[in-house]
C-alpha positions in Angstrom: 135.6 53.3 109.8 138.3 53.2 107.2 137.0 54.3 103.8 138.9 53.4 100.6 137.6 55.4 97.8 138.5 55.2 94.1 138.6 58.7 92.9 138.8 57.5 89.3 135.0 57.2 89.3 134.6 61.0 89.6 132.0 62.2 92.1 131.3 58.7 93.3 133.7 59.5 96.3 130.5 61.2 97.8 128.2 58.2 97.0 130.4 55.3 98.1 131.2 56.5 101.7 127.5 57.4 102.2 126.5 53.9 101.1 129.1 52.2 103.4 128.1 54.5 106.2 124.4 53.7 105.9 125.1 50.0 105.8 126.9 50.2 109.1 124.1 52.0 111.0 122.0 50.1 113.5 118.3 50.6 114.2 119.3 52.3 117.5 120.9 55.1 115.5 117.6 55.8 113.7 115.7 55.8 117.0 118.1 58.3 118.5 118.1 60.5 115.4 114.4 60.8 115.1 113.9 61.2 118.8 116.5 64.0 119.0 115.0 65.7 115.9 111.5 65.5 117.5 112.9 67.0 120.8 114.7 69.9 119.1 111.7 70.8 116.9 109.4 70.6 120.0 111.6 73.0 121.9 111.7 75.4 119.0 107.9 75.2 118.8 107.5 75.9 122.5 109.8 78.9 122.3 108.1 80.2 119.2 104.6 79.9 120.8 105.8 81.6 124.0 107.3 84.5 122.0 104.2 84.8 119.9 101.9 84.9 123.0 104.0 87.6 124.6 104.9 89.8 121.6 102.4 88.9 119.0 104.9 87.8 116.3 107.2 85.0 115.4 110.7 85.3 116.7 112.2 83.8 113.5 110.0 86.1 111.4 111.0 89.1 113.4 114.7 88.3 113.2 114.4 87.8 109.4 112.5 91.1 109.0 114.6 93.2 111.4 118.1 91.9 110.7 118.3 89.8 107.6 116.1 91.8 105.2 117.9 95.2 105.8 121.2 93.5 105.0 119.6 92.5 101.6 118.3 96.0 101.1 114.7 95.0 101.3 113.3 97.5 103.8 113.7 101.2 104.5 114.9 102.7 107.7 112.1 103.8 110.0 113.7 107.3 110.2 113.6 107.9 106.5 112.4 111.4 105.6 108.8 111.4 104.3 107.9 108.2 106.0 104.4 109.3 106.6 101.9 110.7 104.0 101.1 114.4 104.0 97.5 113.5 105.1 98.7 112.3 108.5 97.5 114.3 111.5 100.1 116.6 112.8 100.1 116.5 116.6 102.6 117.6 119.2 103.3 114.1 120.5 104.6 112.9 117.2 106.9 110.3 118.6 104.4 109.0 121.2 101.4 107.8 119.1 100.5 105.2 121.8 100.1 108.0 124.3 97.7 109.8 122.0 95.4 107.0 121.2 95.4 105.0 124.4 93.7 107.6 126.5 89.9 107.0 127.1 87.7 109.8 125.8 84.3 110.6 127.3 81.7 109.7 124.7 78.4 111.6 125.1 76.0 110.6 122.3 72.7 110.0 124.1 70.7 111.2 127.2 69.8 109.5 130.4 72.2 106.7 129.6 72.0 105.2 133.1 68.3 104.5 132.8 68.8 102.7 129.6 71.6 100.7 131.2 69.4 99.9 134.2 66.7 98.5 131.9 69.3 96.5 130.0 70.6 95.0 133.3 67.0 94.2 134.4 66.1 92.5 131.1 69.3 90.6 130.4 70.9 90.2 133.8 74.2 91.6 132.4 76.1 94.7 133.4 76.7 96.9 130.3 79.2 99.1 132.1 82.5 98.0 133.6 83.8 99.2 136.9 86.7 100.9 135.1 84.3 102.8 132.8 82.1 103.9 135.8 85.1 105.0 137.8 86.3 107.2 134.9 82.8 108.8 134.7 82.9 109.5 138.5 86.2 111.2 138.1 84.9 113.2 135.2 81.9 114.4 137.1 83.9 115.3 140.2 86.4 117.4 138.2 83.8 118.8 135.8 81.2 119.9 138.3 83.1 120.7 141.5 86.6 121.6 140.3 89.9 120.8 142.0 90.8 124.0 143.8 87.5 125.6 144.7 86.3 125.5 148.3 83.6 122.8 148.4 80.2 123.7 149.7 78.3 121.1 151.8 76.1 120.1 148.8 79.1 119.8 146.6 80.8 117.4 149.0 77.6 115.3 149.0 77.6 115.3 145.2 81.2 114.3 145.1 80.3 111.3 147.2 77.2 110.6 145.1 79.3 110.4 141.9 81.5 107.8 143.6 78.6 105.6 144.6 78.2 102.5 142.5 74.7 101.7 143.6 72.2 103.8 141.6 69.7 104.1 144.5 72.5 105.4 146.7 73.4 108.1 144.1 69.7 109.1 143.9 69.4 109.4 147.7 72.6 111.5 147.8 71.2 113.8 145.1 68.0 114.4 147.1 70.2 115.0 150.2 72.1 117.7 148.3 68.8 119.3 147.2 67.6 119.4 150.8 70.8 121.3 151.7 70.5 123.7 148.8 67.5 123.8 146.4 69.8 125.6 143.9 72.1 122.6 143.4 72.2 122.1 139.7 74.5 119.1 139.8 71.9 117.2 141.8 69.2 117.8 139.2 71.6 116.6 136.5 72.1 113.4 138.4 68.4 112.9 138.8 67.8 113.6 135.1 70.2 110.8 134.1 69.6 108.3 136.9 65.9 108.6 138.0 64.1 109.8 134.9 62.4 107.0 133.0 61.4 109.0 129.9 63.2 111.6 127.8 60.4 114.1 128.5 61.0 113.8 132.3 64.8 114.0 131.8 64.3 117.2 129.7 62.2 118.8 132.5 64.9 118.1 135.1 67.7 119.4 132.7 65.7 122.6 132.1 65.4 123.1 135.9 69.2 122.6 136.2 69.8 125.0 133.4 67.8 127.7 135.1 69.8 127.2 138.3 73.0 127.1 136.3 72.3 130.5 134.6 71.7 132.0 138.0 75.0 130.7 139.2 76.9 131.9 136.1 77.1 135.4 137.6 80.1 134.1 139.6 81.7 133.1 136.3 83.6 130.2 137.8 85.0 127.4 135.8 82.6 124.9 137.5 79.5 127.0 136.6 80.6 127.3 132.9 81.3 123.6 132.7 78.0 122.7 134.2 76.2 125.1 131.9 77.8 123.6 128.8 77.0 120.0 130.0 73.4 120.8 130.6 72.9 122.6 127.2 74.5 119.6 125.5 72.2 117.2 127.2 69.1 119.3 126.4 70.2 119.3 122.7 70.3 115.5 122.9 66.9 115.3 124.5 65.5 117.4 121.7 67.2 115.1 119.2 65.6 112.1 120.8 62.2 113.7 120.9 62.3 114.3 117.2 62.9 118.1 117.4 66.1 117.7 115.3 66.2 121.2 113.9 66.0 122.6 117.4 68.8 120.3 118.5 71.0 121.4 115.5 70.4 125.1 116.5 71.2 124.4 120.1 74.5 122.6 119.2 75.5 125.4 116.8 74.8 128.0 119.4 76.8 126.0 122.0 79.8 125.7 119.6 79.6 129.4 118.8 79.3 130.5 122.4 82.1 128.3 123.7 84.5 127.8 120.8 87.4 126.8 123.1 85.6 123.7 124.2 86.3 121.8 121.0 87.7 118.9 123.0 84.1 118.0 124.0 83.5 117.0 120.4 80.1 118.7 120.2 80.6 118.7 116.4 80.2 115.0 116.4 76.8 115.3 117.9 76.0 117.9 115.3 77.1 115.6 112.5 74.8 112.8 113.7 71.9 115.2 113.9 72.5 116.6 110.4 72.8 113.1 109.0 69.4 112.4 110.5 68.0 115.4 108.7 69.8 114.2 105.5 71.3 117.6 105.3 74.4 116.3 103.5 75.6 119.7 102.3 75.7 120.9 106.0 77.5 117.7 106.9 80.1 118.4 104.3 80.5 122.0 105.6 81.1 120.7 109.1 83.6 118.2 107.8 85.4 120.9 105.9 86.1 122.6 109.2 86.9 119.7 111.4 88.4 117.1 109.0 91.6 119.1 108.9 95.2 117.8 108.7 96.1 119.6 112.0 93.2 118.3 114.0 92.9 114.9 115.7 90.7 112.4 113.9 87.9 110.1 115.0 85.8 107.3 113.6 82.9 109.8 113.2 85.0 112.1 111.1 86.6 109.5 108.9 83.6 107.3 108.3 81.2 110.2 107.8 83.6 111.5 105.1 83.6 108.1 103.5 79.8 107.9 103.7 79.4 111.1 101.8 81.8 110.1 99.0 80.3 106.6 98.9 76.8 107.9 98.7 77.6 109.8 95.5 78.4 106.6 93.6 77.0 103.6 95.6 73.5 103.5 94.1 75.0 102.5 90.7 78.1 100.7 91.9 78.6 97.1 90.7 81.8 95.1 91.4 81.5 93.2 88.2 81.1 96.4 86.1 84.0 98.0 88.0 86.3 95.0 87.3 85.6 95.2 83.6 85.8 99.0 83.0 87.9 100.1 86.0 86.9 102.6 88.7 85.8 106.1 87.8 87.3 109.1 89.5 84.3 109.5 91.9 84.4 105.7 92.7 88.2 105.9 93.3 87.7 108.8 95.7 85.0 106.8 97.6 87.2 103.7 97.8 90.2 105.8 99.0 88.0 107.4 101.6 86.9 104.0 102.8 90.5 102.8 103.0 91.4 105.9 105.0 88.6 105.3 107.4 89.4 101.6 107.8 93.0 102.4 108.4 92.1 104.7 111.2 89.7 102.3 112.9 89.6 98.8 111.3 86.9 97.5 113.7 84.0 99.5 112.4 83.2 97.6 109.1 82.2 94.4 110.8 79.6 96.2 113.0 78.3 98.2 110.0 78.0 95.1 107.9 76.5 93.3 110.9 79.1 90.6 111.0 79.4 91.3 114.7 76.5 92.0 117.1 76.2 95.5 118.6 76.0 96.3 122.3 75.2 99.4 124.3 78.3 101.6 123.9 80.4 102.4 127.0 80.6 105.9 128.5 84.2 106.2 127.4 85.9 105.1 124.2 89.4 104.6 123.0 90.3 106.3 119.7 90.9 103.7 117.0 89.8 100.9 119.4 86.9 98.5 119.4 85.0 100.7 121.9 85.0 103.6 119.5 83.8 101.2 116.7 80.9 100.0 118.9 79.9 103.5 119.8 80.1 104.8 116.2 78.2 101.9 114.6 75.5 102.0 117.3 74.5 105.6 116.3 75.4 105.7 112.6 74.4 102.3 111.2 71.0 103.7 110.3 72.7 106.5 108.2 74.7 103.9 106.2 71.6 101.9 105.6 69.7 105.0 104.4 72.3 105.6 101.7 71.4 103.1 99.0 74.4 100.8 98.1 76.8 102.4 100.6 77.1 99.2 102.7 77.6 97.2 99.5 80.4 99.4 98.4 81.9 99.1 101.9 81.6 95.3 101.8 83.4 95.1 98.5 86.3 97.4 99.3 87.1 97.6 103.0 89.4 94.6 103.2 91.6 96.0 100.5 92.9 98.5 103.1 95.1 95.8 104.7 97.0 95.3 101.4 98.0 98.9 101.4 99.3 99.1 105.0 102.8 97.7 105.4 103.2 94.5 107.4 104.4 94.2 110.0 102.9 97.4 111.3 106.2 99.2 111.5 104.7 102.2 109.8 101.3 103.4 108.6 100.0 104.6 105.3 98.0 107.7 106.1 98.1 107.6 109.9 100.4 106.4 112.6 100.9 102.7 112.9 98.0 101.1 114.7 98.8 101.1 118.4 99.0 97.7 120.0 97.8 98.9 123.4 94.2 99.3 122.4 93.3 95.7 123.1 94.1 95.9 126.8 92.3 99.2 127.3 89.2 98.0 125.3 88.9 94.9 127.5 88.7 97.3 130.5 86.1 99.6 128.9 83.9 96.9 127.3 81.8 94.4 129.2 83.1 90.8 129.7 80.3 89.2 127.6 81.4 91.2 124.5 84.1 89.6 122.3 86.6 92.3 121.9 87.8 92.9 118.3 91.6 92.7 117.9 93.7 94.3 115.2 96.0 93.2 113.8 94.5 89.8 114.3 97.1 87.6 115.9 97.0 84.8 113.4 99.6 82.1 113.8 102.7 83.0 111.7 104.0 80.7 109.1 107.0 79.7 111.1 104.9 78.5 114.0 102.7 76.4 111.7 105.8 75.1 110.0 107.5 74.2 113.3 104.3 72.6 114.6 104.1 70.4 111.4 107.8 69.6 111.6 107.5 68.7 115.3 104.5 66.4 114.6 106.2 64.8 111.6 109.4 64.0 113.5 107.5 62.8 116.6 105.6 60.4 114.4 108.8 59.2 112.8 110.4 58.8 116.2 107.4 56.7 117.4 107.4 54.5 114.3 111.2 54.1 114.5 110.9 53.0 118.1 108.2 50.5 117.3 109.6 49.2 114.0 113.4 49.9 114.0 114.4 47.3 111.4 111.6 48.3 108.9 112.3 52.1 109.4 116.1 51.4 108.8 115.2 49.7 105.5 113.1 52.7 104.5 115.9 55.1 105.5 118.5 53.3 103.5 116.2 53.2 100.5 115.5 56.9 100.8 119.2 57.9 101.0 120.0 55.5 98.1 117.4 57.2 96.0 118.7 60.6 97.2 122.3 59.8 96.1 121.4 58.0 92.9 121.4 61.2 90.8 124.9 62.0 92.1 126.2 58.6 90.8 124.6 59.2 87.4 126.2 62.7 87.3 129.6 61.2 88.2 129.4 58.7 85.3 128.7 61.6 82.9 131.5 63.7 84.3 134.0 60.8 83.8 133.3 60.7 80.1 134.1 64.4 79.7 137.1 64.7 82.0 140.5 63.1 81.1 141.8 60.4 83.4 144.8 62.6 84.3 142.4 65.0 86.0 141.1 62.3 88.3 144.6 61.0 88.9 145.7 64.5 90.0 142.6 64.8 92.2 143.4 61.4 93.8 146.9 62.6 94.6 145.5 65.8 96.2 
């Protein structure tokens, strides 16, 4: 197409070619244009959705954050000194936070758990424990009670097989077989206390019998005997706690921590915190927290949320969101809110269980730090303590979501702790039963670019369909749209002509 343009009309050399070009287009062009646009936007949408499903973020968003924003000076380097706050836990695996938090921990909070699980299965027809969780427990019992290098006695070999049995009746039969071989087999009595006992009183009797045998065997001073003795004493303390003898349970736990100070990895202090909260001995709770809520020690939901509960309890009975918005937060209220933010950053799944926005289930035998399994276990045993503190749940409800405005997004770094590990979802799905809806953080909401691409794809597909059905009519609409789009340029050209001398346009035409 040969265009002859009169440059004496200023900027109209943009408008006139466009008008001539539009007038020469046929309806087939509009059909091809809208169809091609729909295809391209659809391909972009499919790629964005695949990338989001695999990596949990938008490809366009990640490129803009990772490559474009640093060029504009909008983000710090991840290796900047002082990236983490001084309140962050200092651990040896500093550069491997996922390794730290994605290892399941044995969670002992109650006694004769298997009997409770059996009753749950009988009533609901659902299995509360997963095969992965039970397999971890079997491994724990084998290494904890029999050891790896010690020469196994016949009854120990039977008990090793018993721990691996998945059928409860088979485990019980194996325990009786071990007792027939040796009446002084403490591990067999432990299994019977947890598997066969139907009441806490009966379980306590069997644990006391196992304790007597364990003390007799302690003269050999082997690692297996010490581990077995600690396990039995801890279970007896839990039995006393369940039977209402809470002060006796507290004394047994304190004695156990004093007698075996190197076994801090068993987290007996968390059992102690729960018992002290039941006694409402908040000063003693604070004393335990002062020892274990240390910057150099690993954290847990029990530590972080108990600290938040104590600070919230001091102000929650008189807290009012309306009054706080008018006058601002006092120092004590600010400390409580910051403690809640700290706890939520460590484990963001807990508030929904405490606020009963999600239903509770029986906790698994193993938990994942900062995961949904830890949140279920904590809320199951500590919800009553939050309800007992007047207004504590109200303060939590008003403030917990503010944590997510503090934490940088995307989670390339944390605020007080390491960035939340993305591996927790996979591990939690193996620890928690299939009928439980696993809580996921950060919630994989659809990014803006996926929504935008989906809207663009739908819009262009609709245009393509309309253009294919009504090509002449859509051509008229397209010409009218572009004419309206270029009309301001024509008006601007007329204005420019009145200000510029004709010699300027003459020179421009020559160029």
